[in-house]
C-alpha positions as CSV (number, residue, x, y, z in Angstrom):
1,M,10.5,126.6,-0.3
2,D,13.5,125.8,-2.3
3,H,16.9,126.0,-0.6
4,E,20.6,126.2,-1.5
5,H,21.9,122.7,-2.1
6,L,25.2,122.0,-0.2
7,L,26.6,119.1,-2.2
8,Q,28.5,116.1,-0.9
9,Q,30.1,113.5,-3.1
10,K,29.0,109.9,-2.5
11,P,30.4,106.6,-3.9
12,P,28.6,104.5,-6.4
13,G,25.2,103.2,-5.2
14,A,21.8,102.6,-6.7
15,P,21.0,104.0,-10.2
16,Y,19.5,107.4,-9.9
17,T,17.9,110.1,-12.0
18,C,20.0,113.3,-12.1
19,S,18.0,116.3,-10.7
20,G,19.8,118.5,-13.1
21,C,19.7,117.0,-16.6
22,R,17.1,114.3,-15.8
23,Q,19.2,111.6,-17.3
24,L,19.9,108.2,-15.7
25,G,23.1,108.0,-13.6
26,F,25.3,105.4,-12.2
27,G,28.6,105.6,-10.3
28,S,29.5,108.4,-7.9
29,S,27.1,111.3,-7.5
30,Y,26.6,114.5,-5.6
31,H,23.8,114.7,-3.0
32,C,22.4,117.6,-1.0
33,Q,23.6,117.3,2.6
34,K,20.1,118.1,3.9
35,N,18.7,114.7,5.0
36,S,15.2,115.4,3.8
37,C,16.4,116.6,0.3
38,T,16.5,114.2,-2.6
39,H,18.5,116.4,-4.9
40,V,21.2,114.4,-6.6
41,L,23.5,115.3,-9.5
42,H,26.0,113.8,-11.9
43,G,29.5,115.2,-11.5
44,E,29.1,117.0,-14.8
45,C,25.9,118.7,-13.6
46,A,27.1,119.4,-10.1
47,Y,30.1,121.5,-11.3
48,P,29.5,122.4,-14.9
49,D,31.8,124.6,-17.0
50,P,30.0,127.9,-17.8
51,Y,31.2,127.6,-21.4
52,A,32.3,124.7,-23.5
53,F,33.5,123.6,-26.9
54,H,33.2,120.3,-28.8
55,P,35.2,119.3,-31.8
56,F,32.2,117.8,-33.6
57,F,30.7,121.3,-33.7
58,E,33.5,123.6,-34.8
59,K,31.3,126.6,-35.3
60,S,29.5,126.3,-32.0
61,Y,30.3,127.8,-28.6
62,F,28.2,126.2,-25.9
63,E,26.9,128.0,-22.8
64,F,25.5,126.2,-19.8
65,H,21.8,126.7,-18.9
66,K,19.9,125.2,-16.0
67,K,16.8,124.9,-18.3
68,P,16.3,124.8,-22.0
69,P,16.4,128.2,-23.6
70,G,13.4,129.4,-25.6
71,D,9.9,128.1,-25.8
72,R,10.1,125.2,-28.1
73,E,11.1,121.6,-27.2
74,R,14.8,120.9,-27.6
75,Y,16.7,117.6,-28.0
76,C,20.3,116.6,-27.5
77,D,22.3,116.6,-30.8
78,A,24.4,113.8,-29.5
79,C,21.9,111.2,-28.3
80,G,18.6,112.6,-29.7
81,K,16.9,112.5,-26.3
82,D,14.8,115.4,-25.1
83,I,16.4,118.2,-23.2
84,L,14.5,118.2,-19.8
85,G,16.9,120.2,-17.6
86,F,20.5,121.2,-17.6
87,V,21.9,121.8,-21.1
88,Y,24.8,123.2,-23.1
89,H,23.3,125.4,-25.8
90,C,24.9,127.4,-28.7
91,S,22.8,130.4,-29.5
92,R,24.6,130.8,-32.9
93,T,24.0,127.4,-34.3
94,G,21.1,126.2,-32.1
95,Y,22.8,122.9,-31.1
96,D,22.2,121.4,-27.7
97,L,24.1,118.8,-25.7
98,H,23.4,117.1,-22.4
99,P,26.2,117.7,-19.9
100,C,27.1,114.0,-19.9
101,C,27.0,113.8,-23.7
102,L,29.4,116.7,-24.0
103,K,31.8,114.8,-21.8
104,L,31.7,111.5,-23.7
105,K,35.1,110.0,-24.3
106,N,36.4,110.2,-27.8
107,S,38.0,106.8,-27.7
108,I,37.7,103.8,-25.3
109,T,39.9,100.7,-25.2
110,D,39.6,97.5,-23.3
111,E,42.4,96.4,-20.9
112,S,44.0,94.1,-23.3
113,G,44.0,96.7,-26.1
114,S,42.2,94.3,-28.5
115,V,39.0,96.3,-28.8
116,T,38.9,100.1,-29.4
117,L,35.7,102.0,-29.9
118,T,35.7,105.5,-31.4
119,L,33.0,108.2,-30.8
120,S,31.7,109.4,-34.2
121,K,29.2,112.1,-35.3
122,K,28.7,110.2,-38.5
123,V,27.0,106.8,-38.5
124,G,28.9,104.6,-41.0
125,S,26.5,101.7,-40.9
126,K,23.3,100.6,-39.3
127,C,23.3,100.5,-35.5
128,V,23.7,97.0,-34.1
129,K,20.7,97.4,-31.8
130,C,18.1,99.4,-33.7
131,K,19.2,98.4,-37.2
132,H,18.9,102.0,-38.4
133,R,21.3,104.8,-39.1
134,S,19.2,107.5,-37.4
135,V,17.9,107.4,-33.9
136,V,14.8,109.4,-34.7
137,G,13.6,111.1,-37.9
138,K,16.6,112.8,-39.5
139,V,18.6,112.8,-36.2
140,K,21.4,110.4,-36.8
141,G,22.9,110.8,-33.3
142,W,26.4,109.9,-32.2
143,C,27.7,106.4,-32.1
144,Y,30.7,104.4,-31.0
145,Y,32.1,102.2,-33.7
146,D,34.8,99.5,-33.9
147,R,35.5,99.6,-37.7
148,N,32.9,96.9,-38.3
149,S,29.8,97.9,-36.2
150,C,28.1,101.0,-34.9
151,Y,26.4,101.4,-31.6
152,H,24.1,104.5,-31.1
153,V,24.7,106.3,-27.8
154,S,20.9,106.8,-27.7
155,C,20.2,103.1,-28.2
156,F,22.5,102.1,-25.5
157,K,20.9,104.6,-23.1
158,D,17.5,103.0,-24.0
159,L,18.8,99.5,-23.4
160,I,20.0,100.4,-19.9
161,L,16.9,102.4,-19.0
162,E,14.6,99.6,-20.2
163,N,16.4,97.0,-18.1
164,W,16.6,99.3,-15.1
165,R,12.8,99.8,-15.2
166,R,12.4,96.0,-15.4
167,G,14.3,95.7,-12.1
168,Y,17.5,94.1,-13.4
169,F,19.5,96.5,-11.3
170,S,17.9,95.8,-8.0
171,Q,20.6,93.4,-7.1
172,V,23.2,96.1,-7.8
173,E,21.9,98.2,-4.9
174,R,22.8,95.3,-2.5
175,S,26.1,94.3,-4.1
176,I,27.5,97.8,-4.3
177,A,26.9,98.4,-0.6
178,T,29.4,95.6,0.2
179,T,32.1,97.2,-2.0
180,N,31.8,100.9,-1.3
181,S,34.3,100.7,1.5
182,S,36.9,98.9,-0.7
183,S,39.6,100.4,-2.7
184,D,39.1,100.7,-6.5
185,R,41.5,97.9,-7.1
186,E,39.7,95.7,-4.6
187,T,36.4,96.6,-6.2
188,Q,37.8,95.6,-9.6
189,R,38.9,92.3,-8.1
190,L,35.6,91.5,-6.5
191,W,33.8,92.4,-9.8
192,S,36.1,90.0,-11.8
193,M,35.4,87.2,-9.3
194,E,31.6,87.8,-9.4
195,M,31.6,88.1,-13.2
196,D,33.5,84.8,-13.6
197,Q,31.2,83.1,-11.2
198,R,28.1,84.3,-12.9
199,L,29.4,83.4,-16.3
200,R,29.9,79.8,-15.1
201,I,26.6,79.3,-13.3
202,S,24.1,81.7,-15.0
203,R,21.9,79.8,-17.4
204,R,20.9,83.1,-19.0
205,A,24.5,84.2,-19.6
206,R,25.1,80.9,-21.5
207,T,22.2,81.7,-23.8
208,I,23.6,84.9,-25.2
209,S,23.4,84.6,-29.0
210,K,24.0,87.5,-31.3
211,Y,25.9,89.4,-28.6
212,T,28.2,86.5,-27.7
213,K,31.4,87.7,-29.5
214,I,31.3,91.4,-28.6
215,A,28.8,91.9,-25.8
216,V,31.0,91.6,-22.7
217,V,33.8,93.8,-24.0
218,V,31.9,96.3,-26.1
219,F,29.0,96.8,-23.7
220,K,31.3,97.2,-20.8
221,L,33.3,99.9,-22.6
222,I,30.2,101.8,-23.8
223,F,28.6,101.6,-20.4
224,S,31.7,103.0,-18.8
225,A,31.9,105.8,-21.4
226,I,28.3,106.9,-20.8
227,F,27.7,106.2,-17.2
228,G,31.2,106.0,-15.6
229,N,32.6,102.7,-14.3
230,P,30.5,101.2,-11.5
231,V,31.8,97.7,-12.3
232,T,29.4,95.7,-10.1
233,A,26.5,97.0,-12.2
234,F,27.8,95.4,-15.3
235,V,27.0,91.9,-14.0
236,A,23.3,92.8,-14.0
237,I,23.6,94.3,-17.5
238,L,25.1,91.1,-18.9
239,E,22.2,89.0,-17.5
240,A,19.7,91.5,-18.8
241,L,21.2,91.3,-22.3
242,A,21.2,87.5,-22.2
243,S,17.5,87.5,-21.5
244,N,16.6,89.9,-24.3
């Protein structure tokens, strides 16, 4: 029998599948306090706004639902992925958004200020990864762009999910455990040291080809925009990209 979930926030740990929206999650999460319960949620899904608005859909007024409304299959109008659980839906226009997609940052900039990526509803050029303007059929999907290149949110989700399934993040589960008790500043310092070390000694990291000029900065920025900022996880991502 189902029970009421009393939630407790936990620091970044192993990647997880959100019990609410069914999307991959990194970073901090909210777990049911009952030891035998595996219920885990993104922050956006744990405490959703009952109503929401997004500037990309000026005529839409979104309402939060715990399951897709209606009988037909629905997809997210931001990333093009299927709606499998929690969703923001507009009954007037029919648009749907994953809770995490609704909260995507409009603009992200690296620490030096040299690279800025802007979230866009319109895809100005072919996506760097899939080489297409649309993510599926006529669904173009949102992208991040840097004036020269476009990166589908959907394609980046696929990239992370693929490498997670291949086991590239297994090392993250071990490394994060050693940094959970540290402050955010200390975690950033440890990540920087680990990144520098791996860049020097990793054979795979030295073989990055087409991603060489932009991968480290761009992928770190997009990763943080979609999944939060569990910095130790990005080391595994860099090695995964290098081997692709």
